[in-house]
C-alpha positions in Angstrom: -11.5 5.3 -19.2 -9.8 2.0 -20.1 -7.2 3.1 -22.6 -4.2 1.2 -23.9 -2.5 4.0 -25.7 1.2 4.7 -25.3 3.8 7.2 -26.4 6.3 5.5 -28.7 6.3 2.6 -26.2 8.1 4.8 -23.7 6.7 6.3 -20.5 7.2 10.1 -20.8 7.1 11.8 -17.5 5.8 15.3 -17.3 9.3 16.3 -15.9 10.9 15.1 -19.2 9.4 18.0 -21.1 11.3 21.2 -21.7 10.3 24.1 -19.6 7.9 22.0 -17.6 5.9 23.5 -14.8 2.9 21.5 -13.7 1.1 24.3 -11.8 1.4 26.7 -14.7 0.4 24.2 -17.3 3.7 24.5 -19.1 4.5 21.5 -21.2 6.9 22.3 -24.0 8.1 20.1 -26.9 9.9 20.5 -30.2 6.8 19.8 -32.3 5.3 22.6 -34.5 2.2 20.7 -35.4 -0.6 19.3 -33.2 -3.1 16.6 -34.1 -6.2 16.6 -31.9 -8.0 13.2 -31.9 -11.7 12.6 -31.3 -13.8 9.4 -31.0 -15.4 9.7 -34.5 -14.8 7.0 -37.1 -13.0 9.5 -39.4 -9.9 9.4 -37.1 -8.7 6.4 -39.0 -7.6 8.9 -41.6 -5.1 10.5 -39.3 -1.4 10.3 -40.2 -0.6 8.0 -37.3 2.9 7.1 -38.5 4.0 10.8 -38.9 6.3 11.8 -36.1 6.2 15.4 -37.0 2.8 15.8 -35.2 2.3 16.2 -31.4 -0.7 13.8 -30.7 -3.3 15.0 -28.2 -5.9 12.7 -26.7 -8.9 13.2 -24.3 -11.2 11.5 -21.9 -11.6 7.8 -22.3 -10.8 7.7 -26.0 -8.1 5.1 -26.7 -5.8 5.6 -29.6 -2.5 4.1 -30.9 -0.4 7.0 -29.7 -0.5 10.3 -27.8 2.0 12.8 -26.4 -0.4 14.8 -24.2 -3.8 13.9 -22.6 -6.7 16.0 -21.5 -9.2 15.1 -18.7 -11.1 18.3 -18.2 -13.8 16.9 -15.9 -13.8 17.1 -12.1 -12.2 14.3 -10.3 -15.4 13.9 -8.4 -17.1 12.4 -11.5 -14.4 9.9 -12.3 -15.0 6.2 -11.7 -12.6 3.7 -10.2 -11.8 2.6 -13.7 -11.1 6.2 -14.7 -8.7 6.7 -11.8 -6.8 3.5 -12.6 -6.2 4.8 -16.2 -5.3 8.3 -15.0 -2.8 7.0 -12.5 -1.2 4.9 -15.2 -1.2 7.8 -17.7 2.0 7.6 -19.7 2.1 11.3 -20.7 1.3 14.7 -19.2 -2.4 14.9 -18.5 -4.1 18.3 -18.3 -6.7 18.6 -15.5 -8.9 21.2 -14.0 -7.5 21.1 -10.5 -3.9 20.0 -10.1 -4.0 19.6 -6.3 -7.1 17.4 -6.5 -5.7 15.3 -9.3 -2.5 14.7 -7.3 -4.5 13.8 -4.2 -6.0 11.1 -6.3 -2.6 9.8 -7.4 -2.5 11.2 -10.9 1.3 11.6 -11.1 1.5 13.1 -14.6 -1.2 15.7 -13.9 -0.7 19.3 -15.3 -3.0 22.2 -14.6 -4.9 23.5 -17.6 -3.6 27.1 -17.8 -6.9 28.8 -18.3 -5.8 32.3 -17.1 -2.8 32.2 -19.5 -5.0 31.0 -22.4 -7.5 33.8 -21.8 -4.8 36.4 -21.8 -3.1 35.0 -24.9 -6.3 34.7 -26.9 -8.2 37.9 -26.1 -10.1 36.9 -23.0 -13.2 35.4 -24.5 -14.6 32.8 -22.0 -16.3 30.6 -24.6 -15.5 26.9 -24.1 -18.2 24.3 -24.4 -16.0 21.2 -24.8 -12.5 19.9 -24.4 -11.7 20.3 -28.1 -12.1 24.0 -27.7 -9.7 24.1 -24.8 -7.2 22.1 -26.8 -7.3 24.4 -29.8 -7.0 27.5 -27.6 -3.9 25.9 -25.9 -2.4 25.1 -29.2 -2.8 28.7 -30.3 -1.4 30.1 -27.0 1.6 27.7 -27.1 2.6 28.8 -30.6 1.9 25.7 -32.7 2.1 26.5 -36.4 -0.5 23.9 -37.5 -3.6 22.3 -35.9 -5.4 19.3 -37.3 -8.5 17.6 -36.0 -9.3 13.9 -36.7 -12.4 12.1 -35.6 -14.0 15.3 -34.3 -17.3 14.4 -36.0 -19.6 16.6 -34.0 -22.3 16.7 -36.7 -22.8 13.0 -36.2 -23.0 13.2 -32.4 -25.5 14.2 -29.7 -27.7 17.2 -29.8 -25.2 18.9 -27.5 -22.3 18.2 -29.8 -24.2 19.4 -32.9 -25.8 22.5 -31.4 -23.4 23.6 -28.7 -20.0 22.1 -29.1 -19.5 22.4 -32.9 -20.0 26.2 -33.1 -17.5 26.7 -30.3 -14.9 24.4 -32.0 -15.4 26.4 -35.2 -15.0 29.7 -33.4 -11.6 28.6 -32.0 -10.5 27.3 -35.4 -11.4 30.6 -36.9 -9.4 32.4 -34.2 -6.5 30.1 -34.9 -6.6 30.9 -38.6 -6.9 34.6 -37.8 -3.6 34.3 -35.8 -1.9 32.7 -38.8 -2.1 29.1 -37.6 -2.7 26.6 -40.4 -5.8 24.5 -39.8 -5.9 21.1 -41.5 -9.1 19.1 -41.6 -9.7 15.7 -43.3 -11.8 15.8 -46.5 -14.5 13.9 -44.6 -14.8 16.6 -41.9 -17.9 18.8 -41.6 -16.1 21.4 -39.5 -15.8 24.8 -41.2 -17.6 23.3 -44.2 -20.7 24.4 -46.0 -20.7 23.4 -49.6 -22.6 26.5 -50.8 -21.8 30.2 -50.4 -24.7 32.3 -49.1 -26.0 34.5 -51.9 -23.6 33.3 -54.6 -25.1 29.8 -54.5 -28.6 30.9 -53.7 -30.7 27.9 -54.6 -28.3 25.2 -53.4 -27.6 27.0 -50.1 -31.3 27.6 -49.5 -32.2 24.0 -50.0 -29.2 22.8 -47.9 -30.1 25.0 -44.9 -33.8 24.2 -45.1 -32.8 20.5 -44.8 -30.8 21.3 -41.7 -33.6 23.5 -40.2 -36.1 20.6 -40.6 -33.9 18.5 -38.3 -33.8 21.2 -35.6 -36.0 20.8 -32.5 -38.5 23.6 -32.9 -41.4 22.0 -31.1 -41.8 23.7 -27.7 -43.0 20.5 -26.1 -39.7 18.9 -27.1 -37.7 21.8 -25.8 -39.5 22.5 -22.5 -42.7 20.7 -21.5 -43.5 23.3 -18.8 -43.1 26.1 -21.3 -45.4 24.3 -23.7 -48.1 24.0 -21.1 -47.8 27.6 -20.1 -48.0 28.6 -23.7 -51.0 26.4 -24.4 -52.8 28.0 -21.4 -51.9 31.5 -22.4 -49.9 32.1 -19.2 -47.4 34.6 -20.6 -45.9 35.5 -17.2 -45.3 31.9 -16.4 -43.7 31.3 -19.8 -41.3 34.2 -19.4 -40.1 32.8 -16.1 -39.6 29.4 -17.6 -37.6 30.9 -20.5 -35.2 32.5 -18.0 -33.9 29.0 -17.1 -33.2 27.9 -20.6 -30.2 28.0 -22.8 -30.0 30.8 -25.4 -30.9 28.3 -28.2 -33.9 27.0 -26.3 -35.0 30.5 -25.3 -34.8 31.7 -28.9 -37.2 28.9 -30.0 -39.7 29.7 -27.3 -39.4 33.5 -27.5 -40.4 33.3 -31.2 -43.5 31.4 -30.2 -44.2 33.8 -27.4 -44.1 36.7 -29.8 -46.7 35.0 -32.0 -48.8 34.3 -28.9 -48.9 37.9 -28.0 
């Protein structure tokens, strides 16, 4: 993880927070605004000198400051370097399994309060990345404003573009529906389509066609075994292969299956 970030040059123990309870994921502070920071280059636009924000970091991303950290991956997948950074974590660190983290010497570990989050946000179990968990926690904990900096999912991997971005946008929409102000930098592509469907017909149509052209629609690229079954006309084999795919992959292949029939 290798981070050198700090919190105002002072080690803040989890016990220093108001109403702290590690096993319940309770970490309270006086901030009303939370800034969630990603690894994208656009994070340089974040208001780093503004102390009115509560700064949230994640994974191995180093940043100038943070007040809370999130490592929502199993301890079993952490490297020795990761554990060294987690053990030296200078702020409360949300984890999946508190007991496991503490066994590995993560002194500032705090359990991510999934049950409380689900109860507070309507119960939808839709989380495909840490950013989604962070937004949901900010909503449940009553923050009045949420901002995201460097969360440039459109510029990331296929998983980030196709799976994580829609989930992040769902939770941002839920936040706005709860009256939370969502602040995004001008450079962000989250919740951003320059054209309105129908009203800006030609521009929107051309914009979406450009995006669709970049989408992996070739069955060979999505699932080689499915492509072979399709080429041989083996419909039953193709159906069984589709059952093991993600919804997006299955949609691509089911469309081709319909045409095959």
